[in-house]
C-alpha positions in Angstrom: 0.0 0.0 0.0 1.4 3.5 -0.9 2.0 6.0 1.9 0.9 9.5 1.5 4.6 10.5 0.9 4.8 8.0 -2.0 1.5 9.2 -3.5 2.9 12.7 -3.6 6.1 11.6 -5.1 4.4 9.5 -7.7 2.1 12.6 -8.7 5.1 14.9 -9.0 7.4 12.4 -10.8 5.0 11.2 -13.5 6.0 12.2 -17.0 2.7 13.7 -18.2 1.2 16.8 -16.5 -2.0 16.0 -14.6 -5.1 17.6 -16.0 -6.0 21.0 -14.6 -9.3 20.7 -12.7 -10.8 23.2 -15.3 -10.2 20.6 -18.0 -12.0 17.9 -15.9 -15.0 20.3 -15.3 -15.1 21.3 -18.9 -14.7 17.8 -20.5 -16.7 15.8 -18.0 -19.4 17.9 -16.8 -20.0 21.0 -19.0 -19.2 19.9 -22.7 -21.6 17.1 -22.8 -24.5 19.1 -21.2 -26.7 21.8 -22.4 -25.6 24.2 -19.7 -23.6 27.2 -20.6 -20.7 28.6 -18.5 -22.9 31.5 -17.8 -25.8 29.4 -16.5 -23.5 27.1 -14.6 -21.8 30.1 -13.0 -25.3 31.4 -11.9 -26.3 28.0 -10.5 -23.2 27.8 -8.3 -23.3 31.4 -7.3 -20.2 32.9 -8.9 -19.4 35.1 -11.8 -19.1 33.8 -15.4 -15.6 35.1 -15.3 -14.7 33.0 -12.4 -15.9 29.8 -14.0 -14.3 30.8 -17.4 -10.9 31.3 -15.8 -11.0 27.9 -14.2 -12.2 26.1 -17.3 -9.6 27.8 -19.4 -7.0 26.8 -16.8 -6.1 30.4 -15.9 -7.1 30.2 -12.2 -6.9 27.6 -9.5 -9.7 26.0 -7.8 -10.0 27.3 -4.1 -11.6 25.5 -1.3 -14.7 27.5 -1.7 -15.0 26.7 -5.3 -14.3 23.1 -4.6 -17.4 23.1 -2.3 -19.4 24.8 -5.0 -18.2 22.5 -7.7 -18.8 19.3 -5.5 -22.4 20.3 -4.8 -23.1 20.9 -8.5 -21.4 17.8 -9.8 -22.4 15.5 -7.0 -18.7 14.8 -6.1 -16.6 15.7 -3.1 -14.7 19.0 -2.5 -11.6 16.6 -1.9 -11.8 15.6 -5.4 -11.4 19.1 -6.7 -8.8 20.0 -4.1 -6.8 16.9 -5.0 -7.0 17.6 -8.7 -5.6 21.1 -8.0 -2.9 20.0 -5.7 -1.7 17.3 -8.1 -1.6 19.9 -10.9 0.2 22.4 -8.8 2.7 20.0 -7.2 3.6 18.7 -10.8 4.3 22.1 -12.0 6.3 23.0 -9.1 8.4 19.8 -9.3 9.1 20.3 -13.0 9.6 24.0 -13.3 11.7 24.7 -10.2 13.5 21.4 -9.3 16.6 23.3 -8.3 14.7 25.2 -5.6 14.3 22.0 -3.7 17.5 19.9 -4.6 19.6 21.4 -1.6 17.1 20.4 1.0 18.2 17.4 3.0 15.8 14.9 4.6 15.4 14.9 8.3 17.3 12.2 10.1 15.4 10.6 13.0 17.0 8.8 15.9 15.3 5.6 16.9 15.1 5.4 20.6 
């Protein structure tokens, strides 16, 4: 069984970038439906601009938006936050690897 640490490493070390949550929202929930971004935004109580920015991968999903998306899509807020975290961690690991290369792991003494 993978530990949390291993899951994070697996997410950041994979070759392909994980999908942005906006791509998931667009492809799985909005593209196949008759609802427009404007109508969807109204249904979840945010501006069209806010939904458009997420769907076009220009903005991140915040915890508040994750709650709104989870209610509208009958998923969990954790799903949306995990999608965002995986996307963000992958980009950080691949765009700034030198920023973390000098950090040494903690060494724990076993008593």
